[in-house]
Backbone of each chain as ProteinMPNN parsed JSONL, in Angstrom:
{"seq_chain_A": "NAGVTQTPKFRVLKTGQSMTLLCAQDMNHEYMYWYRQDPGMGLRLIHYSVGEGTTAKGEVPDGYNVSRLKKQNFLLGLESAAPSQTSVYFCASSYAPGRRNYGYTFGSGTRLTVV", "coords_chain_A": {"N_chain_A": [[9.467, 131.605, 80.793], [11.082, 128.654, 80.728], [11.401, 126.394, 79.079], [13.219, 123.792, 77.809], [15.701, 122.6, 79.823], [19.059, 121.828, 80.114], [21.554, 120.306, 82.076], [24.921, 119.403, 82.939], [26.36, 122.1, 80.909], [28.831, 121.752, 79.793], [31.333, 119.21, 80.038], [34.108, 117.339, 81.127], [35.286, 114.124, 81.168], [37.091, 111.376, 82.592], [38.137, 108.313, 81.122], [36.112, 105.615, 82.044], [34.908, 106.857, 84.193], [31.807, 107.882, 85.725], [28.698, 109.587, 85.015], [25.826, 111.786, 85.193], [23.48, 113.247, 83.103], [21.208, 115.872, 83.226], [17.901, 116.598, 82.298], [15.35, 118.923, 82.137], [11.996, 119.884, 81.74], [9.44, 122.367, 81.362], [6.98, 122.42, 80.16], [4.958, 120.676, 80.309], [5.13, 118.487, 78.649], [4.526, 115.269, 77.265], [6.297, 113.464, 76.088], [9.784, 112.663, 75.998], [13.247, 112.904, 74.997], [16.553, 111.705, 74.32], [19.289, 112.635, 72.412], [22.315, 112.172, 70.531], [24.875, 114.082, 68.965], [27.064, 113.856, 66.402], [29.868, 114.76, 64.341], [29.044, 114.991, 60.9], [27.066, 113.069, 61.085], [24.554, 113.772, 61.809], [21.782, 113.882, 64.113], [21.323, 111.346, 66.478], [19.159, 109.017, 67.979], [19.193, 108.152, 71.362], [17.853, 107.199, 73.796], [14.388, 107.198, 74.756], [11.303, 108.495, 76.135], [7.898, 107.978, 76.725], [6.278, 108.724, 78.709], [5.83, 109.367, 82.234], [7.799, 107.229, 84.21], [8.277, 105.445, 82.165], [10.556, 104.14, 79.744], [12.508, 103.736, 76.743], [14.566, 102.088, 74.291], [16.56, 103.734, 71.835], [18.151, 104.374, 68.744], [20.93, 104.206, 69.25], [21.645, 102.929, 71.935], [23.563, 101.67, 73.537], [25.72, 101.61, 76.349], [24.527, 103.602, 77.741], [22.111, 104.686, 80.186], [18.796, 105.455, 81.261], [16.358, 107.39, 83.092], [13.06, 108.186, 84.126], [11.575, 109.45, 86.438], [9.949, 111.498, 87.215], [7.54, 113.452, 85.494], [8.537, 115.818, 84.392], [11.269, 115.523, 84.246], [14.161, 114.012, 82.753], [16.643, 111.778, 82.851], [19.947, 111.086, 81.805], [22.313, 108.607, 81.95], [25.772, 107.745, 82.159], [27.501, 104.987, 82.775], [30.135, 103.98, 82.697], [32.29, 105.786, 81.275], [33.407, 106.111, 77.892], [35.847, 106.943, 75.356], [34.511, 106.968, 72.89], [32.097, 108.007, 73.485], [32.328, 110.676, 73.502], [30.79, 113.583, 72.56], [28.104, 115.743, 71.481], [25.301, 116.204, 73.41], [21.834, 116.207, 73.193], [18.807, 117.017, 74.7], [15.308, 116.653, 74.251], [11.841, 117.537, 74.083], [8.339, 116.793, 73.646], [4.824, 117.169, 72.832], [2.436, 114.497, 72.866], [1.691, 112.749, 69.8], [-1.117, 113.728, 67.824], [-1.868, 116.062, 68.723], [-1.716, 119.215, 67.155], [0.607, 120.754, 67.423], [3.182, 119.123, 67.752], [5.877, 119.246, 67.5], [9.39, 119.137, 68.331], [10.878, 120.562, 71.27], [14.024, 121.653, 71.932], [16.754, 121.251, 74.251], [19.678, 123.2, 75.145], [21.947, 121.756, 74.782], [24.672, 119.542, 75.731], [28.05, 119.481, 75.921], [30.185, 116.9, 75.865], [33.272, 115.547, 76.731], [35.347, 112.782, 76.647], [38.243, 111.607, 78.012]], "CA_chain_A": [[9.219, 130.235, 80.361], [12.423, 128.157, 80.493], [11.435, 125.414, 78.0], [13.979, 122.596, 78.137], [16.973, 122.978, 80.432], [20.019, 120.749, 80.283], [22.736, 120.55, 82.887], [25.679, 120.629, 82.725], [26.555, 122.494, 79.524], [30.12, 121.208, 79.391], [31.905, 118.291, 81.016], [35.217, 116.488, 80.703], [35.369, 112.918, 81.99], [38.143, 110.41, 82.304], [37.617, 106.998, 80.763], [35.711, 104.805, 83.181], [34.105, 107.617, 85.14], [30.364, 107.917, 85.466], [28.05, 110.882, 85.195], [24.414, 111.885, 84.839], [23.012, 114.475, 82.473], [19.841, 116.14, 83.637], [17.039, 117.357, 81.409], [14.114, 119.334, 82.79], [11.103, 120.696, 80.89], [8.335, 122.952, 82.115], [5.889, 122.614, 79.203], [4.023, 119.585, 80.516], [5.213, 117.562, 77.527], [4.486, 113.862, 77.648], [7.405, 112.703, 75.533], [11.125, 113.225, 76.124], [14.207, 112.187, 74.156], [17.973, 112.037, 74.354], [20.013, 112.435, 71.164], [23.697, 112.592, 70.468], [25.226, 114.658, 67.672], [28.46, 113.683, 66.023], [30.118, 115.388, 63.027], [28.714, 114.233, 59.697], [26.107, 111.985, 61.317], [23.265, 114.271, 62.26], [21.411, 113.523, 65.477], [20.883, 109.948, 66.601], [18.373, 108.824, 69.182], [19.788, 107.232, 72.326], [16.709, 106.659, 74.522], [13.268, 108.111, 74.816], [10.271, 108.18, 77.116], [6.572, 108.45, 76.321], [5.52, 109.101, 79.889], [6.486, 109.147, 83.524], [8.003, 105.828, 84.556], [8.516, 104.617, 80.971], [11.704, 104.46, 78.908], [12.705, 102.772, 75.664], [15.826, 102.266, 73.58], [16.558, 104.308, 70.511], [19.046, 103.83, 67.732], [22.284, 103.965, 69.771], [21.479, 102.934, 73.385], [24.605, 100.967, 74.294], [26.577, 102.425, 77.19], [23.718, 104.636, 78.386], [20.864, 104.322, 80.843], [17.925, 106.615, 81.463], [15.251, 107.243, 84.026], [12.071, 109.265, 84.113], [10.794, 109.269, 87.652], [8.973, 112.569, 87.214], [7.166, 113.821, 84.126], [9.296, 116.939, 83.878], [12.71, 115.256, 84.231], [14.632, 112.837, 82.024], [18.058, 111.699, 83.174], [20.782, 110.211, 80.983], [23.478, 108.187, 82.713], [26.874, 106.996, 81.582], [28.048, 104.247, 83.916], [31.582, 103.863, 82.54], [32.472, 106.571, 80.061], [34.415, 105.705, 76.916], [36.127, 108.028, 74.402], [33.508, 106.957, 71.818], [30.927, 108.755, 73.941], [32.573, 112.106, 73.282], [29.73, 114.004, 71.654], [27.183, 116.753, 72.006], [24.066, 115.531, 73.773], [20.654, 117.066, 73.206], [17.534, 116.549, 75.208], [14.173, 117.288, 73.605], [10.546, 117.093, 74.571], [7.229, 117.104, 72.746], [3.512, 116.619, 73.136], [2.125, 113.258, 72.165], [1.027, 112.969, 68.52], [-2.559, 113.918, 67.942], [-1.967, 117.508, 68.819], [-1.112, 119.826, 65.991], [1.947, 121.221, 67.714], [3.974, 118.102, 68.422], [7.291, 119.379, 67.203], [10.293, 119.073, 69.464], [11.62, 121.667, 71.852], [15.342, 121.141, 72.31], [17.626, 121.933, 75.175], [20.805, 123.891, 74.509], [23.012, 120.793, 74.527], [25.777, 119.292, 76.658], [29.258, 119.036, 75.208], [30.911, 115.959, 76.722], [34.534, 115.019, 76.221], [35.88, 111.693, 77.45], [39.678, 111.514, 77.697]], "C_chain_A": [[10.538, 129.611, 79.932], [12.464, 127.175, 79.329], [12.116, 124.143, 78.466], [15.358, 123.027, 78.629], [17.843, 121.756, 80.624], [21.15, 121.189, 81.183], [23.568, 119.279, 82.952], [25.759, 120.984, 81.243], [27.857, 121.928, 78.964], [30.614, 120.245, 80.471], [33.041, 117.53, 80.353], [35.307, 115.328, 81.683], [36.618, 112.123, 81.633], [37.484, 109.075, 81.96], [37.319, 106.189, 82.022], [34.894, 105.541, 84.228], [32.632, 107.566, 84.758], [29.842, 109.331, 85.635], [26.585, 110.796, 84.783], [24.148, 113.248, 84.245], [21.539, 114.649, 82.829], [19.122, 116.977, 82.583], [15.738, 117.664, 82.143], [13.3, 120.188, 81.832], [9.899, 121.15, 81.702], [7.119, 123.191, 81.235], [4.829, 121.526, 79.306], [3.98, 118.618, 79.32], [5.217, 116.122, 78.025], [5.773, 113.127, 77.265], [8.716, 113.445, 75.75], [12.14, 112.313, 75.453], [15.635, 112.629, 74.496], [18.596, 111.657, 73.017], [21.489, 112.757, 71.383], [24.001, 113.081, 69.056], [26.713, 114.524, 67.46], [28.669, 114.248, 64.622], [29.777, 114.455, 61.871], [27.651, 113.177, 59.868], [24.739, 112.495, 61.76], [23.03, 113.923, 63.715], [20.886, 112.104, 65.494], [20.255, 109.742, 67.967], [19.0, 107.784, 70.09], [18.682, 106.469, 73.073], [15.578, 107.678, 74.474], [12.244, 107.62, 75.842], [8.943, 108.766, 76.656], [5.699, 108.771, 77.523], [6.311, 108.794, 81.144], [6.583, 107.658, 83.813], [8.268, 104.915, 83.379], [9.769, 105.083, 80.258], [11.826, 103.392, 77.833], [14.0, 103.101, 74.94], [15.591, 102.916, 72.224], [17.535, 103.614, 69.605], [20.412, 103.431, 68.279], [22.281, 103.929, 71.299], [22.653, 102.378, 74.195], [25.499, 101.934, 75.05], [25.833, 103.516, 77.945], [22.536, 104.014, 79.121], [20.087, 105.59, 81.108], [16.9, 106.313, 82.54], [14.34, 108.452, 83.914], [11.117, 109.036, 85.284], [9.708, 110.329, 87.784], [8.72, 113.009, 85.779], [8.098, 114.891, 83.57], [10.787, 116.656, 83.725], [13.045, 113.975, 83.48], [16.148, 112.801, 82.181], [18.763, 110.71, 82.254], [22.051, 109.89, 81.755], [24.506, 107.462, 81.864], [27.558, 106.297, 82.751], [29.566, 104.17, 83.878], [31.952, 104.513, 81.213], [33.624, 106.035, 79.204], [34.666, 106.86, 75.95], [35.113, 108.093, 73.265], [32.232, 107.7, 72.213], [31.174, 110.269, 73.963], [31.618, 112.601, 72.208], [29.034, 115.229, 72.248], [25.838, 116.065, 72.219], [22.926, 116.551, 73.853], [19.487, 116.314, 73.828], [16.434, 117.298, 74.462], [12.893, 116.76, 74.234], [9.472, 117.476, 73.57], [5.913, 116.647, 73.36], [3.379, 115.283, 72.429], [1.478, 113.587, 70.824], [-0.481, 113.01, 68.694], [-2.854, 115.383, 68.172], [-1.24, 118.115, 67.627], [0.352, 120.183, 66.26], [2.712, 120.146, 68.464], [5.412, 118.088, 67.927], [8.11, 119.354, 68.483], [10.681, 120.472, 69.954], [12.921, 121.09, 72.375], [15.948, 121.944, 73.455], [18.823, 122.504, 74.435], [22.004, 122.984, 74.283], [24.038, 120.707, 75.639], [26.95, 118.766, 75.85], [30.089, 118.195, 76.16], [32.159, 115.472, 76.014], [35.026, 113.947, 77.187], [37.339, 111.468, 77.037], [40.284, 110.241, 78.301]], "O_chain_A": [[11.078, 129.981, 78.89], [13.479, 127.117, 78.635], [11.656, 123.49, 79.402], [16.086, 123.732, 77.931], [17.42, 120.767, 81.222], [21.647, 122.31, 81.071], [23.01, 118.184, 83.014], [25.265, 120.229, 80.406], [27.949, 121.658, 77.766], [30.352, 120.436, 81.658], [32.957, 117.132, 79.191], [35.394, 115.537, 82.893], [37.127, 112.198, 80.515], [36.402, 108.759, 82.455], [38.141, 106.088, 82.932], [34.251, 104.908, 85.066], [32.271, 107.25, 83.624], [30.454, 110.163, 86.305], [26.166, 109.853, 84.111], [24.536, 114.274, 84.804], [20.741, 113.715, 82.746], [19.674, 117.94, 82.051], [15.104, 116.769, 82.703], [13.827, 121.098, 81.191], [9.407, 120.448, 82.586], [6.309, 124.071, 81.526], [3.912, 121.464, 78.488], [2.947, 118.019, 79.021], [5.817, 115.796, 79.049], [6.27, 112.285, 78.012], [8.771, 114.673, 75.696], [11.931, 111.105, 75.349], [15.877, 113.766, 74.9], [18.46, 110.528, 72.546], [21.856, 113.505, 72.289], [23.46, 112.566, 68.077], [27.517, 115.021, 68.248], [27.751, 114.222, 63.802], [30.166, 113.287, 61.86], [27.346, 112.452, 58.921], [23.854, 111.692, 62.056], [23.979, 113.696, 64.465], [20.102, 111.707, 64.632], [20.756, 110.23, 68.98], [19.304, 106.672, 69.658], [18.595, 105.244, 72.987], [15.788, 108.858, 74.19], [12.316, 106.496, 76.339], [8.88, 109.924, 76.243], [4.512, 109.058, 77.371], [7.308, 108.073, 81.125], [5.608, 106.917, 83.685], [8.468, 103.716, 83.571], [10.025, 106.284, 80.17], [11.316, 102.282, 77.985], [14.473, 104.238, 74.968], [14.578, 102.687, 71.564], [17.726, 102.401, 69.691], [20.994, 102.441, 67.837], [22.862, 104.82, 71.918], [22.727, 102.592, 75.405], [25.974, 102.93, 74.504], [26.439, 104.273, 78.704], [22.028, 102.962, 78.735], [20.66, 106.677, 81.171], [16.613, 105.159, 82.856], [14.776, 109.572, 83.649], [10.017, 108.505, 85.13], [8.667, 110.085, 88.394], [9.62, 112.935, 84.941], [8.415, 114.866, 82.381], [11.505, 117.463, 83.134], [12.317, 112.985, 83.555], [16.85, 113.69, 81.7], [18.242, 109.634, 81.963], [22.78, 110.793, 82.167], [24.17, 106.677, 80.978], [28.13, 106.954, 83.62], [30.217, 104.284, 84.917], [31.93, 103.87, 80.164], [34.651, 105.58, 79.707], [33.774, 107.684, 75.745], [34.875, 109.172, 72.723], [31.388, 107.986, 71.364], [30.316, 111.038, 74.396], [31.628, 112.104, 71.082], [29.34, 115.676, 73.354], [25.308, 115.423, 71.312], [23.042, 117.6, 74.488], [19.226, 115.151, 73.524], [16.616, 118.455, 74.083], [12.868, 115.684, 74.832], [9.665, 118.371, 72.747], [5.894, 115.841, 74.29], [4.129, 114.983, 71.501], [0.786, 114.598, 70.711], [-1.036, 112.395, 69.604], [-3.937, 115.879, 67.862], [-0.247, 117.562, 67.154], [1.223, 119.942, 65.424], [2.878, 120.238, 69.68], [6.076, 117.051, 67.934], [7.579, 119.529, 69.58], [10.795, 121.42, 69.176], [12.918, 120.148, 73.168], [15.696, 123.139, 73.608], [18.961, 122.31, 73.227], [22.98, 123.398, 73.657], [24.252, 121.66, 76.388], [26.852, 117.737, 75.182], [30.632, 118.703, 77.141], [32.117, 115.043, 74.861], [35.111, 114.176, 78.393], [37.633, 111.179, 75.877], [41.479, 109.99, 78.142]]}, "seq_chain_B": "AQKITQTQPGMFVQEKEAVTLDCTYDTSDPSYGLFWYKQPSSGEMIFLIYQGSYDQQNATEGRYSLNFQKARKSANLVISASQLGDSAMYFCAMNRGATNKLIFGTGTLLAVQP", "coords_chain_B": {"N_chain_B": [[13.0, 100.64, 55.789], [12.841, 103.743, 57.545], [14.202, 106.783, 56.339], [16.208, 109.712, 56.033], [17.573, 111.847, 53.652], [20.052, 114.123, 52.95], [21.662, 115.646, 50.49], [23.447, 117.661, 50.077], [26.291, 118.657, 51.408], [27.401, 121.161, 51.911], [26.669, 124.599, 51.181], [26.771, 127.672, 49.318], [25.462, 130.97, 49.285], [24.503, 134.104, 47.937], [23.946, 137.068, 49.759], [20.606, 138.202, 50.117], [19.652, 136.691, 48.039], [17.641, 133.836, 47.009], [17.581, 130.491, 48.306], [17.686, 126.96, 47.979], [17.436, 124.134, 49.947], [18.042, 120.744, 49.829], [16.05, 117.835, 50.514], [15.311, 114.502, 50.828], [13.135, 111.758, 51.505], [12.346, 108.568, 52.929], [9.796, 106.4, 53.456], [7.284, 104.062, 54.448], [5.027, 104.574, 55.749], [1.77, 105.995, 55.801], [1.151, 108.273, 57.193], [2.929, 110.943, 58.352], [5.33, 113.344, 59.532], [7.22, 116.156, 58.512], [10.109, 118.008, 59.209], [12.076, 120.973, 59.558], [15.108, 122.071, 60.932], [17.225, 124.583, 62.288], [20.617, 125.047, 63.008], [22.637, 127.177, 64.422], [26.035, 128.469, 64.792], [26.294, 128.662, 67.495], [25.097, 126.463, 68.508], [22.478, 125.698, 69.379], [19.321, 124.091, 68.67], [16.957, 125.087, 66.418], [13.616, 125.261, 65.687], [12.141, 125.435, 62.492], [10.13, 124.933, 60.461], [7.215, 123.019, 59.608], [5.71, 120.215, 57.976], [2.91, 118.334, 57.349], [2.031, 115.031, 56.255], [-0.461, 114.844, 55.121], [-1.148, 117.36, 54.574], [-2.471, 119.745, 52.387], [-1.466, 122.041, 51.27], [1.699, 123.647, 50.71], [3.884, 124.268, 53.438], [4.498, 127.413, 55.008], [6.557, 129.799, 56.634], [7.143, 132.829, 57.364], [10.097, 133.866, 55.898], [10.685, 131.328, 55.198], [9.868, 128.458, 53.352], [8.377, 125.331, 52.559], [8.926, 123.09, 50.107], [6.99, 120.727, 49.223], [6.88, 117.678, 47.766], [5.127, 115.082, 47.382], [4.908, 112.715, 45.856], [7.438, 112.433, 44.861], [8.768, 112.148, 47.15], [10.08, 114.28, 48.463], [11.178, 117.109, 50.36], [11.961, 119.945, 50.271], [13.655, 122.776, 51.608], [13.07, 126.166, 51.254], [14.648, 129.192, 51.376], [13.963, 132.489, 51.302], [15.306, 135.611, 50.157], [17.993, 135.698, 51.457], [19.805, 136.152, 54.495], [22.653, 137.344, 56.367], [22.578, 136.226, 58.869], [21.416, 133.802, 58.414], [23.314, 131.942, 57.986], [24.29, 128.801, 58.845], [23.914, 125.417, 60.122], [21.624, 123.21, 58.642], [19.007, 121.016, 59.31], [17.048, 118.388, 58.105], [14.209, 116.52, 59.09], [12.212, 113.676, 60.041], [9.265, 112.454, 61.542], [8.471, 109.5, 63.391], [5.873, 107.413, 63.709], [3.777, 106.552, 66.564], [5.358, 107.144, 68.723], [6.578, 109.45, 68.121], [9.239, 109.732, 67.418], [12.056, 111.353, 66.071], [13.85, 111.154, 63.052], [16.885, 112.141, 61.66], [18.437, 113.915, 58.958], [21.796, 114.247, 57.648], [22.488, 116.843, 57.502], [22.943, 120.195, 56.123], [25.347, 122.574, 55.536], [25.038, 125.924, 55.424], [26.303, 128.811, 53.989], [26.096, 132.223, 53.966], [26.964, 134.772, 51.865], [28.212, 138.122, 51.872]], "CA_chain_B": [[13.332, 101.476, 56.947], [12.706, 105.165, 57.274], [15.496, 107.414, 56.143], [16.252, 111.078, 55.525], [18.802, 112.073, 52.904], [20.411, 115.486, 52.548], [22.796, 115.371, 49.614], [24.309, 118.839, 49.974], [27.006, 118.88, 52.669], [27.597, 122.582, 52.107], [26.196, 125.467, 50.104], [26.982, 129.109, 49.433], [24.445, 131.802, 48.642], [24.723, 135.53, 48.119], [22.942, 137.781, 50.56], [19.389, 138.676, 49.451], [19.169, 135.721, 47.067], [16.935, 132.675, 47.533], [18.357, 129.243, 48.282], [16.918, 125.74, 48.234], [18.163, 123.038, 50.578], [17.354, 119.53, 49.413], [15.781, 116.769, 51.476], [14.434, 113.422, 50.375], [12.831, 110.863, 52.609], [11.848, 107.252, 52.553], [8.929, 105.809, 54.466], [6.112, 103.352, 53.941], [3.883, 105.012, 56.534], [0.98, 107.018, 55.113], [1.078, 109.469, 58.027], [4.241, 111.335, 58.861], [5.573, 114.781, 59.542], [8.554, 116.56, 58.086], [10.549, 119.179, 59.961], [13.391, 121.562, 59.324], [15.703, 122.747, 62.073], [18.427, 125.368, 62.048], [21.584, 124.999, 64.102], [23.726, 128.156, 64.237], [27.323, 128.081, 65.382], [26.141, 128.613, 68.951], [24.785, 125.077, 68.824], [21.1, 125.316, 69.708], [18.466, 123.595, 67.587], [15.84, 126.011, 66.281], [12.573, 124.763, 64.787], [11.82, 126.386, 61.427], [8.917, 124.72, 59.688], [6.657, 121.665, 59.677], [4.764, 119.816, 56.925], [2.278, 117.044, 57.552], [1.908, 114.278, 55.003], [-1.786, 115.034, 54.559], [-1.384, 118.78, 54.301], [-2.667, 119.978, 50.957], [-0.65, 123.168, 50.831], [3.051, 123.723, 51.224], [4.002, 125.099, 54.625], [5.307, 128.623, 54.942], [6.772, 130.508, 57.886], [7.966, 133.987, 57.07], [10.971, 133.69, 54.726], [10.898, 129.903, 54.97], [8.781, 127.67, 52.785], [8.736, 123.929, 52.355], [8.458, 122.599, 48.818], [6.638, 119.342, 49.51], [6.475, 116.905, 46.597], [4.887, 113.793, 48.021], [5.182, 111.613, 44.941], [8.899, 112.327, 44.747], [9.279, 112.038, 48.516], [11.038, 115.336, 48.742], [10.693, 118.164, 51.261], [13.04, 120.93, 50.203], [13.481, 124.046, 52.313], [13.408, 127.341, 50.465], [14.839, 130.411, 52.155], [13.947, 133.638, 50.389], [16.016, 136.82, 50.612], [18.936, 135.229, 52.478], [20.464, 137.127, 55.353], [23.898, 136.817, 56.937], [22.206, 135.423, 60.027], [20.944, 132.482, 57.99], [24.464, 131.032, 57.943], [24.07, 127.801, 59.896], [23.642, 124.05, 59.674], [20.197, 122.964, 58.536], [18.678, 119.603, 59.363], [15.724, 117.887, 57.766], [13.874, 115.41, 59.972], [10.892, 113.085, 59.862], [8.884, 111.746, 62.751], [8.123, 108.094, 63.22], [4.849, 106.723, 64.453], [3.117, 107.038, 67.764], [6.334, 107.62, 69.698], [7.051, 110.765, 67.666], [10.694, 109.791, 67.301], [12.526, 112.034, 64.872], [15.097, 110.743, 62.421], [17.477, 113.332, 61.07], [19.447, 113.839, 57.929], [23.156, 114.594, 58.091], [22.598, 118.292, 57.553], [23.559, 121.024, 55.087], [25.941, 123.788, 56.09], [24.778, 127.051, 54.53], [27.083, 130.027, 54.221], [25.561, 133.372, 53.24], [28.062, 135.694, 51.6], [27.758, 139.504, 51.648]], "C_chain_B": [[13.211, 102.946, 56.559], [14.074, 105.821, 57.224], [15.313, 108.83, 55.623], [17.593, 111.286, 54.833], [18.94, 113.55, 52.549], [21.714, 115.368, 51.769], [23.778, 116.521, 49.49], [25.037, 119.054, 51.298], [27.18, 120.361, 52.963], [27.119, 123.372, 50.906], [26.561, 126.912, 50.404], [25.814, 129.827, 48.747], [24.794, 133.256, 48.905], [23.584, 136.123, 48.943], [21.832, 138.308, 49.648], [18.896, 137.729, 48.356], [18.409, 134.596, 47.773], [17.817, 131.441, 47.414], [17.44, 128.081, 48.616], [17.83, 124.663, 48.808], [17.372, 121.754, 50.354], [17.183, 118.53, 50.557], [14.89, 115.741, 50.801], [14.261, 112.45, 51.531], [12.288, 109.548, 52.08], [11.033, 106.715, 53.715], [7.8, 105.077, 53.777], [4.858, 103.734, 54.724], [3.092, 106.056, 55.755], [0.922, 108.334, 55.879], [2.445, 109.766, 58.624], [4.338, 112.853, 58.842], [7.015, 115.057, 59.163], [8.898, 117.896, 58.728], [11.879, 119.679, 59.407], [13.825, 122.303, 60.58], [16.959, 123.474, 61.622], [19.333, 125.254, 63.259], [22.7, 126.001, 63.818], [24.984, 127.698, 64.945], [27.274, 128.011, 66.9], [25.63, 127.256, 69.429], [23.344, 124.718, 69.106], [20.343, 124.871, 68.471], [17.199, 124.443, 67.561], [14.855, 125.45, 65.268], [12.22, 125.841, 63.752], [10.431, 126.171, 60.86], [8.527, 123.247, 59.745], [5.683, 121.441, 58.52], [4.211, 118.441, 57.258], [2.026, 116.342, 56.23], [0.547, 114.468, 54.346], [-2.1, 116.499, 54.271], [-1.448, 119.02, 52.798], [-1.771, 121.086, 50.417], [0.741, 123.086, 51.431], [3.101, 124.674, 52.415], [4.869, 126.321, 54.363], [5.393, 129.233, 56.334], [7.712, 131.666, 57.588], [8.787, 133.778, 55.806], [11.223, 132.221, 54.391], [9.658, 129.281, 54.324], [9.293, 126.261, 52.53], [8.106, 123.481, 51.048], [8.235, 121.092, 48.938], [6.142, 118.67, 48.235], [6.352, 115.449, 47.042], [5.257, 112.63, 47.118], [6.681, 111.378, 44.788], [9.558, 112.118, 46.099], [10.387, 113.049, 48.775], [10.387, 116.448, 49.553], [11.772, 119.235, 51.349], [12.676, 122.204, 50.942], [13.924, 125.178, 51.391], [13.506, 128.533, 51.411], [14.891, 131.569, 51.165], [14.752, 134.781, 51.005], [16.989, 136.503, 51.737], [19.584, 136.392, 53.223], [21.724, 136.491, 55.941], [23.615, 135.908, 58.13], [21.647, 134.057, 59.686], [22.091, 131.481, 57.89], [24.39, 130.088, 59.134], [24.031, 126.423, 59.261], [22.137, 123.858, 59.677], [19.936, 121.466, 58.462], [17.231, 119.384, 58.945], [15.45, 116.676, 58.654], [12.459, 114.927, 59.684], [10.525, 112.336, 61.132], [8.363, 110.364, 62.414], [7.046, 107.696, 64.2], [4.383, 107.386, 65.73], [4.1, 107.552, 68.803], [6.94, 108.962, 69.308], [8.567, 110.861, 67.613], [11.056, 110.493, 66.006], [13.783, 111.343, 64.356], [15.588, 111.922, 61.606], [18.353, 112.981, 59.882], [20.786, 114.29, 58.489], [23.424, 116.091, 58.052], [23.254, 118.92, 56.336], [24.079, 122.293, 55.739], [25.807, 124.914, 55.074], [25.625, 128.24, 54.942], [26.52, 131.134, 53.343], [26.674, 134.403, 53.11], [27.547, 137.103, 51.334], [28.035, 139.969, 50.224]], "O_chain_B": [[13.444, 103.334, 55.414], [14.983, 105.459, 57.971], [14.383, 109.112, 54.867], [18.637, 110.934, 55.382], [18.057, 114.142, 51.929], [22.752, 115.027, 52.337], [24.829, 116.376, 48.866], [24.443, 119.591, 52.233], [27.118, 120.78, 54.119], [27.152, 122.896, 49.771], [26.65, 127.327, 51.559], [25.261, 129.343, 47.76], [25.317, 133.598, 49.965], [22.425, 135.724, 48.826], [22.094, 138.796, 48.549], [17.82, 137.949, 47.8], [18.522, 134.427, 48.987], [18.683, 131.356, 46.543], [16.53, 128.206, 49.436], [18.861, 124.328, 48.226], [16.179, 121.687, 50.653], [18.038, 118.397, 51.433], [13.835, 116.08, 50.266], [15.117, 112.335, 52.409], [11.837, 109.445, 50.94], [11.535, 106.594, 54.832], [7.405, 105.423, 52.664], [3.759, 103.277, 54.408], [3.686, 106.92, 55.111], [0.675, 109.388, 55.293], [3.034, 108.934, 59.315], [3.531, 113.542, 58.217], [7.914, 114.272, 59.466], [8.068, 118.803, 58.78], [12.683, 118.918, 58.869], [13.058, 123.04, 61.201], [17.658, 123.042, 60.706], [18.878, 125.352, 64.399], [23.615, 125.702, 63.05], [24.994, 126.666, 65.616], [28.121, 127.371, 67.522], [25.719, 126.937, 70.615], [23.0, 123.536, 69.08], [20.697, 125.241, 67.352], [16.462, 124.511, 68.545], [15.217, 125.192, 64.12], [12.025, 127.006, 64.097], [9.638, 127.109, 60.78], [9.367, 122.361, 59.905], [4.935, 122.339, 58.133], [4.971, 117.489, 57.43], [1.831, 116.991, 55.203], [0.413, 114.274, 53.137], [-3.181, 116.831, 53.785], [-0.594, 118.559, 52.041], [-1.37, 121.066, 49.253], [0.938, 122.532, 52.512], [2.466, 125.729, 52.42], [5.836, 126.272, 53.603], [4.438, 129.193, 57.109], [8.931, 131.497, 57.565], [8.219, 133.534, 54.741], [11.897, 131.912, 53.409], [8.531, 129.567, 54.728], [10.485, 126.04, 52.316], [6.884, 123.495, 50.907], [9.158, 120.294, 48.776], [5.107, 119.05, 47.688], [7.327, 114.699, 47.074], [5.859, 111.658, 47.575], [7.125, 110.244, 44.606], [10.772, 111.93, 46.18], [11.475, 112.71, 49.24], [9.186, 116.692, 49.438], [12.413, 119.401, 52.386], [11.53, 122.653, 50.906], [15.015, 125.143, 50.823], [12.569, 128.838, 52.149], [15.761, 131.617, 50.296], [14.858, 134.894, 52.226], [16.824, 136.991, 52.855], [19.866, 137.45, 52.661], [21.846, 135.268, 56.006], [24.333, 134.936, 58.364], [21.427, 133.237, 60.578], [21.849, 130.285, 57.724], [24.423, 130.52, 60.286], [24.103, 126.275, 58.041], [21.451, 124.291, 60.603], [20.546, 120.746, 57.671], [16.321, 120.094, 59.373], [16.358, 115.895, 58.938], [11.624, 115.664, 59.159], [11.365, 111.665, 61.731], [7.885, 110.101, 61.311], [7.291, 107.649, 65.405], [4.561, 108.584, 65.951], [3.714, 108.323, 69.682], [7.719, 109.544, 70.063], [9.125, 111.95, 67.747], [10.437, 110.258, 64.968], [14.671, 110.992, 65.133], [14.809, 112.612, 60.949], [18.932, 111.897, 59.81], [20.892, 114.667, 59.656], [24.466, 116.552, 58.516], [24.015, 118.275, 55.614], [23.334, 123.003, 56.414], [26.395, 124.861, 53.994], [25.653, 128.622, 56.112], [26.471, 131.001, 52.12], [27.249, 134.85, 54.103], [26.544, 137.267, 50.639], [27.716, 141.104, 49.872]]}, "name": "protein", "num_of_chains": 2, "seq": "NAGVTQTPKFRVLKTGQSMTLLCAQDMNHEYMYWYRQDPGMGLRLIHYSVGEGTTAKGEVPDGYNVSRLKKQNFLLGLESAAPSQTSVYFCASSYAPGRRNYGYTFGSGTRLTVVAQKITQTQPGMFVQEKEAVTLDCTYDTSDPSYGLFWYKQPSSGEMIFLIYQGSYDQQNATEGRYSLNFQKARKSANLVISASQLGDSAMYFCAMNRGATNKLIFGTGTLLAVQP"}
């Protein structure tokens, strides 16, 4: 049982380059999330999705886009990377509220450096 | 606005002793959930314990317990009999509404000393 898989695990980009982070879950979770983690700031929500074909902005959405074409996948895109986007990115998934076990399952993270 | 506050940036504890990590929260919603996650140096986020706002008893999971004081809006994590492997960053989090978005505190770095 893989849980939540993020690819890639590490990446170095030059300013202005684009890339896509892939998140895949095999738990049939309805909800999926992208967070970024920066020192001293905890995790902050970038975008999230409550179902296939739906996405919504979180706390820090600027500079990112997302898509959820399939229930199991949630993609995070950076169209023109900036040094301020250097961070560790976490994908997570959960059941919809109403079920007892609606805690998050996290991926292992992607460490992105923009130079 | 909903907010999670962890006032202890770092803490030390001796092996085999108990330690309490503080967490206070602010919300006007009557229904919410509180979570604690552990992040070791390897970086993954590990779920530890959950407390629902309507739960009558404090949550426990093995050596972890959550001291839930609703009136004070606090949800402190208690780790009993600390082990060297407990050295990690610990995050308190609260979920928000129907979208189940989690908001996180800034974390507490715990160091267990032999």
